[in-house]
N, C-alpha and C positions, 0 to 999 in steps of 0.2 A: 777374432780380435787377438792382438799380441798380448803376451802375458805381463808385459811391463806397462800396460795401459790400465790405469785404475777406472773404477766406475765412480759416477757422481754420487756423493753421499746424500744428496737431496732427492734426486729422481731416479737414481740407479741407472742413468743413461751413459753413453760413451763420452769420453773426454779426450782432449788433444792438448799438445804442449802449447803454452802461451807465454813464452819468455821465462824470465827468472826473477826471484825476489832480490832484495838488497843484499841478502847473504849468499846469493848465487844458487839458491835451491830452485829446481824446475817447477814452474807454476803450470797447473793444469786447469783447463776451462771446459765446462760441459758444452757439447755440441748441440744440445737440445735448445731451440731458439726460445722456448717458453721458460727456460731455467737459467742457463748462462752462469751458473755459479762457478767460483774459482776456489782452488785448493792446492795444497802441496802434498806430495806423497812422503809418507814415513815408513819405517820398518815395522809395520803392524804385524808381520808374521811371527816375530819373536814375542810380542805382547800377547797375541792370540794363542800361541802355544802355551804360554805360562798360564793364561786365564782358563784355557780349556782343561789343562791339567787339574787346576784347582776345582773346576766345575765337575769334572768326572769323579774326583775324590769326594766332593760334596754330595752328589746324587747317589753314590754307591755306598755311602757311610751314614753314620748317625750324628755327625757333628753339625752344630747349628750354623746358620749363615753368619751370625755375629762372631762366632768363634773362628770361622774361616777368614773373615775380614780382618779380625784382630791379628791373625798370623801373618797376613799380608800387609799389615800396617795401612789399611785403607778403611773407608767407612762402609757400612753395610749397604748403603744406598748406591755407592759407586760400584760395588761388587755386583748388586742386582742389575745395574745398567750394563755392566760387561757380560753378564751371564745371558742377557736377553736373547741374542741371536742363536745361542747354543741350544735352546729349547726347540728349535726347528730342525735339528739334525735328526734324520731317520735312523733308527737303530736296526741293524740287519737281524732278520728273523726268517731264514730260509728253510729251516728244518733239515732233515736228512732223508730224502726220498729213495735213496739206493742202499742204505746200510740196514741190514737185518739184525735186530737186537734179540737177545734171549728173553728178557723181561723189560717191559716198559711200564712205568708208574704214571697214572694220570689222576689229576685231582683239580678241584677248583677252589680258589680262595676269594673272599669277598673283601673289597676295599672301597674307599670313597669314590674311586674312579670307575668302579664297576667290578664285574666278576672276571677274574684272571684264571683261565684254564691253562695248566701246565703239563707237559709230558716230559718225563726225565727217565734216565737209566740209573743204574746204581751209583754212577760217579759224576754225571753231568746232566745239564738241562738240554733237551733236544729241540723243543719248539714251545711256543705259547700263543694264546689267542684271547682277545678281549671280547666279552659278551655281557649281556644284561643278567642272564641266568644260565644255569647248567641245563641247557635244552639239548635235544638230539641234534639240531641244526648247528649249534655252537660247537659241540664236540665233533661233528662231521668236518667242520672247517679246520679243526686242530689235527684230527687224524689224517686228513688228506695230504698233509705236508710230510708224512712219515711213512716209511715202508712197513708192511705188515710184520710184526714181531711173532715170536713163538708163543708168548704169554703176556697178558695184560693184567696188572694188579690195580684194582680200583676200590673205592670206598663205597660203592653202591650208587643208586640213582638210575631211574629208568631211561633218562636221556643218554647216558653213557652206554648202557646196554644196547640200546637201539643203534647208536652210531657205530659201535664195534661190529654189530651184526651186519651192518650195511657196508662198512669200509674194510673190515678185516674178518671175513666170514670163517676163515680157518684158524684164527688165533685162539689159544686157550684163555680161559678167564679164571683169575684167582681173586676172590673176595677178601678184602683186608679183614683179618681175624679180629683185630682190635676194634674195628668199626662194627663188626658182627656182634662183639660183646656189648658195645655200647647200645645197640639197638635193644638187646635183651634187658639191659639195665634201665633203659627208658621205659619199658613195659612193666617190669617187675619191681623197679627201684632196687637200691643196694641192700635193703632190709625187707624182703618179701615177708608177708604174714602167713600165707597159706603153705601147706606142704608141697603142693605142686609148684608154686612159685619159687620156693627155696631150692627144689630139685632142679628145675630148668635153669635157674640162675648159677647154681653150682656147676652144672654141666657146661654152661657157657664159659665159666671162668677157666676150665681146663682146656679150652681151644688152643691158647697160645703155648701150651706145654707139650703139644704133640710133635714129635720129631721123626717118627717112623710110621710105615704103613700099618704095622700091626697095632699100634696105639690108635691110628685113625680108624681102623676097622673096629676096634673095641669101642671107641667113642660113638660110632655110628650105631652099634648094637645097643648101647645105653640109651641113645635117643629113641630107638625103636621100642626099647622096653618102657621108656617113659610114656610113650603114646598108648601102650597097651595097659599100663597100670592106671593111669589117669584118664582113661578114655571117657568113663562115665562122668568124671568131674569136668572135663573139657567140653562135653556135649550137653551139660545142663543148660536148660532155658528157663526164662522167667517171663511172665506175662507182663507186657508193657502197660503202665498206668494209663487210664483213659484220657488224661490230659495230653499224653504224648503219643497216643495210638493212632495209627492210620489205617486205611482200608486194606492196604496191601501188606502191612506189617503189624502183627499183634503180639509176637514173641521176640525176644532178644536173648543173646548169650549171657548167662549169669556170670561168667568169669572171662570177659572178652580180652583183657590185657594178658593173661597167662596163655590164652589160646593164640593170640597174635604172636607171642614170643615163641611158642612151639612151632607154629606155622612158618615163622621166618627161618628158623634153623632147618626145618624139614624142606622148605623150597630150596635152600642153598645145597642141601645134601642131594636132593634128587637131580639137580642140574650139574652136579660134580664141580662146584665152585669153591669148595672149602679146602681141599687137599690136593690141589693141582701142583703145588710146589714140591710135593713129595714124589711125583711121577713125571720128571722132565723127559722130553723126547730123546731119542737116541742121538739125533744130530745137534743137540744143544751143545754149545761151545764151553760153557761154564756151568754145568748142572749143580756143582757144589755151592754156587752163589744164589741159587733160587730161594726167595724168601716169601713169606705169607703176609706181610704187612706193607704199608706205604710209609713207614717211619722215615726212610731215607729222604723222601720228598717232603713230608710233613715237617720233620725236625730240621732238615738240612737247608731247604729252600724256603718253604712258606713261613717258617718262624722268623727268618731274617727279613723277609718281605714285610712282615707285620711290624718288626722293629723299625725299619726304615720309614714305613708309612706313619708310625706313631711318633718317630722323632721329628719328622717334617709334616706334621698333621695340618699345618697351615696351607700346604700345597694340595690342590685337589684337581679333579678333571684331567685335562690333557697333560699337564705338567707332572702330576703324580704318576701318570702312566709312563711318561718318559723316564722318570727316576727308577721305577721298578723294572722297566725294560733294560735300562743300562746295567742294572744289577744282574738280571737274568743273562744278559750277554756275557758278562764276566764269568758265568758259571757254565758256559757251553763247552763243547769238547775241544775246539781249537779257535778261541775267540780272536778276531781281528784286532789289530792295535787300534784302540779308540782314537788316538791322535791321527792315524792314517784315515780313519773314517771321517773325521772332522775336516781334514784337508781336502778329501774328495769333493765335499760340498762347500768348500771355501768358508769353513767355520760357521755355516749357517747363513752366510751372505747371499748365496744363490737362491735359497727359498725365500729370504727376506726381500730380494729384488722382485721376485714374482708377486709377493704381497703388495709391494709398493706400486707395481704396474696396475694392479687391480684398484688400488686406492685412487690412482691418478685418473682413471677413467671417469668421465663425467656422466653419471647415471641420471642426473637431474634433467637433462635435455629430453624432451618428447621426441619420439620417433614417429613421424607422420606416415612412413611406408608400412610399418608393422602395426601402428595404432598404439604403441606403448606410451602411456602418460608419463609425466614428469614425476620424479620421486617425491618431491616436495614443492609447495608453492612458495613464492616469495613476495606475493602481493595479495591485496584483497580484491576478489573479482568484482567488476562493476556491471557485468551483463546479468540478465535474468537467469536464475537456476530454479528449476522445479524441485524445491526441497522445503523443509520446515522453515528455514530461514530464522530470522530474529523474532522471538515471541513478543507479542504486543497485547495490550489490554490487561485488565486485572486478573490476578491469579485466582482460580476457583478451588 
């Protein structure tokens, strides 16, 4: 179809020239015999460009819809109507399957639209994926879009570990030390009462202060000494009360929370997941930039996503996803021009035409060949039907 031929605003069908108006403007008429609507063509490209620029500023910022409408000197309802087709524009999310990074940070943040899994480098977002929870399958979908890096920094979670083992078997793992401290604080609280709790919590607080291999070696020895000194304390058991006792379990740990805190650090140490950032491989491009936390992702990307979601908390579902995806797109390495993306899909008109085509289909007609019944009935049946029918007689 020629570029200068518009689509019908009613049925999205083809149109042809049909004379001119009294002002000399070309009149267009729909070729669909069931429609036949007539209209004139205006320079909507300039209007759509201006509206989409305002739309992109709205979805990537925290300004309210009323504030944006006031700046454009129109009502909020008019602006909502103009923004309607822009929500159908797909945001590019191709990842980088051929670029190898030194360190990649992965994390999931929960919003009203679902769980958003994000993979980022030190400076920019690489890819993202929507899921219901941080499962191994969800992380596998995210990691499959990215080439295997030298090191992965994560905040924990069995789903992420399983996906990394399956997709990136040779990648090193660095557990975020800040999140490792939070796990210990959750078990011991910030004011532990026992000597063992105070010792393990104080040891966890020094994790983020380690900058050399000698300090890491000394910290590991202190963790080993803790296990030796408080071995009898950690292994104490108490008989379960009769009302909670089962046939297979009659004893329980006396200090389970301190024991869990110690085992958490011991598990990370045995797997060499605590101090990977101090031993970058020889072929690392920027070993001086290796870090031990996900702060660049948590504070640089996730925090702003939370602000946008809170500022536009009236948006939910698919539209909130679009808003967050547009922001993530602006944080990628070389983001495409948003206006160019919008023009490629005709400012959302092409997806909207597909929606109109589906709406125009008559699903109410029964299909005798396939046996499909009508979607809904438009009359009361007069023939006999073997069903409960109308209830008659007195109620019992």
